[in-house]
C-alpha positions in Angstrom: 0.0 0.0 0.0 1.4 3.4 -1.0 1.7 5.8 2.0 2.5 9.3 0.8 3.7 12.0 3.1 0.5 13.4 4.5 -0.2 17.1 3.6 0.1 19.6 6.4 -3.3 21.1 7.3 -2.0 24.6 6.9 1.3 26.5 6.6 3.2 26.7 9.9 3.3 30.0 11.6 6.4 32.1 11.1 5.5 34.9 13.5 8.3 33.9 15.9 10.8 34.9 13.2 10.2 38.5 14.1 11.9 38.0 17.4 15.3 39.7 17.7 16.8 36.3 18.5 16.7 35.6 14.7 18.7 37.3 12.0 17.7 38.1 8.4 19.6 34.9 7.3 17.3 32.8 9.4 14.2 34.5 8.0 15.3 33.9 4.5 16.0 30.3 5.3 12.5 29.8 6.7 10.9 31.6 3.8 12.5 29.2 1.3 12.1 26.0 3.3 8.4 26.2 4.1 7.1 26.0 0.5 9.8 23.5 -0.4 8.9 21.1 2.3 5.1 21.5 1.5 5.8 20.5 -2.1 7.6 17.3 -1.4 5.7 14.0 -2.0 7.6 11.0 -0.7 6.3 7.4 -0.5 6.8 6.5 3.2 5.5 3.0 2.9 9.1 1.7 3.4 10.8 3.9 6.0 14.3 2.9 4.8 13.6 3.7 1.2 11.8 6.9 2.3 14.8 8.1 4.4 17.1 7.4 1.4 14.8 9.5 -0.7 14.6 12.3 1.8 18.4 12.5 2.1 18.7 12.8 -1.6 16.0 15.5 -1.8 17.4 17.4 1.2 20.9 17.3 -0.4 19.6 18.4 -3.8 17.6 21.2 -2.2 20.8 22.5 -0.4 19.3 22.0 3.1 21.9 19.5 4.2 24.5 22.1 3.7 23.5 23.5 7.1 24.8 20.3 8.8 28.4 21.0 7.9 30.6 24.2 8.0 31.3 26.2 4.9 34.9 25.0 4.5 33.5 21.6 3.6 30.5 22.5 1.4 28.3 24.0 4.1 25.9 26.9 3.9 27.3 28.9 6.9 30.8 29.5 8.2 29.9 27.4 11.3 27.1 25.2 12.6 24.3 27.4 13.8 21.8 26.1 16.3 19.1 28.6 15.3 19.2 27.5 11.7 19.2 23.8 12.8 16.1 24.4 14.9 14.3 26.2 12.1 15.1 23.4 9.7 14.1 20.7 12.0 10.8 22.2 13.2 9.7 23.0 9.7 10.6 19.5 8.3 9.0 17.8 11.3 5.8 19.8 10.7 5.5 18.2 7.3 7.1 14.7 7.9 8.8 13.1 10.9 11.0 11.1 8.6 12.2 14.3 6.8 13.3 15.7 10.2 14.9 12.3 11.1 16.8 12.2 7.9 18.1 15.7 8.3 19.0 15.4 12.0 20.9 12.1 11.5 23.0 13.6 8.8 24.1 16.2 11.3 24.5 13.9 14.3 26.2 11.2 12.3 28.8 13.6 10.8 29.1 16.0 13.8 32.1 14.2 15.3 33.9 14.5 12.0 33.2 18.3 11.9 34.5 18.7 15.4 37.6 16.4 15.4 38.1 14.9 11.9 41.4 15.2 10.1 41.5 17.3 7.0 41.4 14.2 4.9 38.4 12.8 6.8 36.5 16.1 6.6 37.2 16.5 2.9 36.0 12.9 2.1 32.9 12.6 4.3 31.5 16.1 5.0 31.0 17.1 1.4 29.2 13.8 0.7 26.9 14.4 3.7 26.1 18.0 2.5 25.2 16.8 -1.0 23.1 13.9 0.2 25.5 11.4 -1.4 26.6 9.8 1.9 24.2 8.8 4.7 25.7 9.2 8.2 25.1 7.4 11.5 26.3 7.7 15.1 27.0 4.5 17.0 27.3 4.9 20.7 24.7 2.9 22.6 25.0 -0.8 23.5 22.7 -3.4 25.0 24.2 -2.7 28.5 25.6 0.8 28.0 23.2 3.6 27.5 23.3 6.3 30.2 26.4 4.5 31.6 28.6 5.1 28.6 31.7 4.0 30.4 30.2 0.5 30.7 30.4 -0.1 26.9 32.0 -3.5 25.9 32.9 -2.9 22.3 36.7 -2.9 22.1 39.2 -1.7 19.6 42.6 -3.3 19.8 45.8 -2.5 17.9 46.5 -5.1 15.3 50.2 -5.4 16.0 53.0 -4.2 18.3 54.7 -2.0 15.7 51.7 0.3 15.3 52.4 4.0 14.9 49.7 6.5 15.8 48.2 8.2 12.8 50.5 6.6 10.3 50.6 2.8 9.9 48.9 -0.1 11.5 45.2 -0.8 12.2 42.6 -1.4 14.8 40.3 -4.4 15.2 36.8 -3.7 16.6 34.7 -6.4 18.3 31.4 -5.8 20.0 27.7 -4.9 19.6 26.0 -1.5 19.2 22.2 -1.3 19.3 19.4 1.2 18.7 21.5 2.8 16.0 19.5 5.2 13.9 20.2 4.9 10.1 21.5 1.4 10.9 21.4 -0.7 7.7 21.2 2.3 5.3 24.2 4.4 6.5 27.3 4.6 4.3 29.5 5.1 7.3 29.3 5.0 11.1 31.0 7.1 13.7 31.7 4.3 16.2 32.8 4.6 19.8 34.8 1.7 21.3 37.1 1.0 24.3 40.8 1.3 23.4 41.6 1.1 27.2 39.1 -1.5 28.4 39.7 -0.7 32.1 39.7 3.1 31.5 35.9 3.8 31.8 35.0 6.9 29.9 38.6 7.9 29.7 39.4 4.8 27.6 36.9 5.4 24.8 38.0 6.3 21.2 36.0 7.1 18.1 36.4 5.6 14.6 34.9 6.1 11.2 33.8 2.7 9.9 32.5 2.4 6.4 29.4 0.3 6.1 31.1 -2.1 3.7 34.0 -2.9 6.0 34.5 -6.6 6.5 33.5 -7.7 10.0 30.6 -5.2 10.3 27.1 -6.6 10.1 24.3 -4.0 10.1 21.5 -6.2 8.8 19.7 -6.7 12.1 16.8 -4.2 11.8 14.8 -3.1 14.8 11.1 -2.5 14.2 9.3 0.2 16.2 5.9 1.7 16.3 7.0 5.0 14.7 8.9 3.5 11.8 12.4 4.8 11.1 15.7 3.1 10.2 17.0 1.4 13.4 19.4 -1.5 13.7 21.8 -3.5 15.8 25.4 -3.5 14.6 27.7 -6.4 15.2 31.5 -6.0 14.9 33.5 -9.2 14.6 37.3 -8.6 14.2 36.3 -5.6 12.1 39.6 -4.1 11.0 40.0 -0.4 10.2 43.2 1.5 9.4 44.8 3.8 11.9 43.6 6.7 9.8 40.0 5.9 10.8 40.7 7.0 14.3 38.6 10.1 14.9 40.3 12.7 17.1 42.7 11.6 19.8 42.9 8.1 21.1 40.9 7.8 24.4 39.2 11.1 23.6 36.0 9.5 22.3 33.8 10.2 25.3 34.4 13.9 25.3 33.9 14.0 21.5 30.6 12.1 21.8 29.3 14.6 24.4 30.4 17.6 22.3 28.6 16.1 19.3 25.4 15.6 21.3 25.7 19.2 22.6 25.3 20.5 19.1 22.6 18.1 18.0 20.8 17.6 21.3 17.7 15.6 22.3 17.4 13.7 19.1 16.6 10.3 20.7 13.4 11.4 22.5 11.8 13.1 19.5 12.7 10.3 17.2 11.3 7.6 19.5 8.0 9.5 19.5 8.3 9.7 15.7 6.9 13.3 15.5 7.0 16.6 17.1 8.8 19.8 16.3 12.2 20.6 18.0 12.4 23.2 20.6 15.0 25.9 20.8 17.9 25.4 23.2 17.3 26.0 26.9 19.3 28.4 29.0 23.0 27.7 29.3 26.0 29.7 30.4 28.2 30.8 27.4 31.5 29.0 26.9 34.4 29.3 24.6 33.4 28.1 21.1 35.0 25.1 19.6 36.1 25.2 15.9 33.2 25.1 13.4 30.6 25.7 16.2 29.0 29.1 16.9 28.8 30.1 20.6 25.0 29.7 20.5 25.2 26.1 19.3 24.5 24.5 22.7 21.0 23.7 23.6 21.2 21.4 26.6 20.1 22.2 30.1 22.9 23.2 32.3 23.0 20.0 34.3 23.1 17.7 31.3 26.8 17.8 30.6 27.6 17.2 34.2 25.3 14.2 34.4 26.8 12.8 31.3 30.4 13.2 32.5 29.4 11.4 35.7 27.7 8.6 33.9 25.4 6.5 35.9 25.8 8.7 39.0 24.0 11.6 37.2 21.0 9.4 36.6 20.9 8.3 40.2 21.0 11.9 41.4 18.1 12.9 39.1 16.1 9.9 40.2 16.6 10.7 43.8 14.6 14.0 43.4 11.7 12.4 41.6 8.5 10.8 43.0 8.8 7.1 43.3 6.4 6.6 40.3 8.7 8.6 38.0 12.1 7.5 39.5 11.6 4.1 37.9 11.4 5.7 34.5 14.1 8.2 34.9 16.7 6.2 36.9 19.9 4.7 35.6 19.6 2.5 32.6 16.4 4.2 31.3 15.7 7.2 29.1 15.9 10.6 30.9 13.8 13.0 28.9 15.9 15.9 30.0 19.3 14.6 28.9 18.0 12.6 25.9 20.5 9.8 26.7 19.5 6.5 28.1 19.7 2.8 27.8 17.4 2.7 24.8 18.9 5.8 23.1 18.5 5.6 19.4 22.1 6.6 18.6 
């Protein structure tokens, strides 16, 4: 049965664009996106085929250029949280899958924007901006959601003569689950333990192409609000040392920085609909490369809770009524941090 993108009942309001919070560039962006989104007709019978279609359309329309900085084919000099929110709320108004496809291009490539080598950025980011490459972010595991330090996927050096950033390789073994774009992504930003006993300080990030031997991304997960979701199995999956993303053992910080820019994706995707909200109050901090100072968007306590892993979840649960603590405690989704055992990352 053909299931087309349902038409929106009426054009979304743009009255909020008059607020001084927005600049003329944001108003021009919204004026162009609203009619474009309304004109799209995508067959969403098959969520995986639909997401591939949406990525191509978003790339051809130039909208994915807002997911990467201008140096690598982007629309703006740096990632801009206000532009991202306008894009996501408008796309979500017309199609949850359109919002999902856009958001995952940003989340899946965000770590490369922040910490990728020039060669990595040149190869992957331009493909993301054009809609030629589909990105994915692989952090969560069956027993490691809010407690990221408990992840069991490991990356070992292939030999004793390995030289960082030059020769040699890593071998990845383990399982990732609830991975959005799993099974349709062209590459995954994967987080694994390079120091198994190091907790969050022993995690590194890698770029793993979907066709890499030893990676099986065929185990699809079916949910009530259909969108591409899968379990990834790594079995002696060998990647070159040049696939290391950022510094060795710096993966946890990189994951949190990426989630700071593209926050709260999991909770909205699990619902399958709903427009994004602008970032909550947060103290300014020094900007990182390719990120504007206003590109935060998380509540002030979220970063601290993430850094403290499971302890953060315990503290939040302690202040909740008993009926809610069970839902917001360790190992479950916390709607405020958007990061839990069943996170779709």
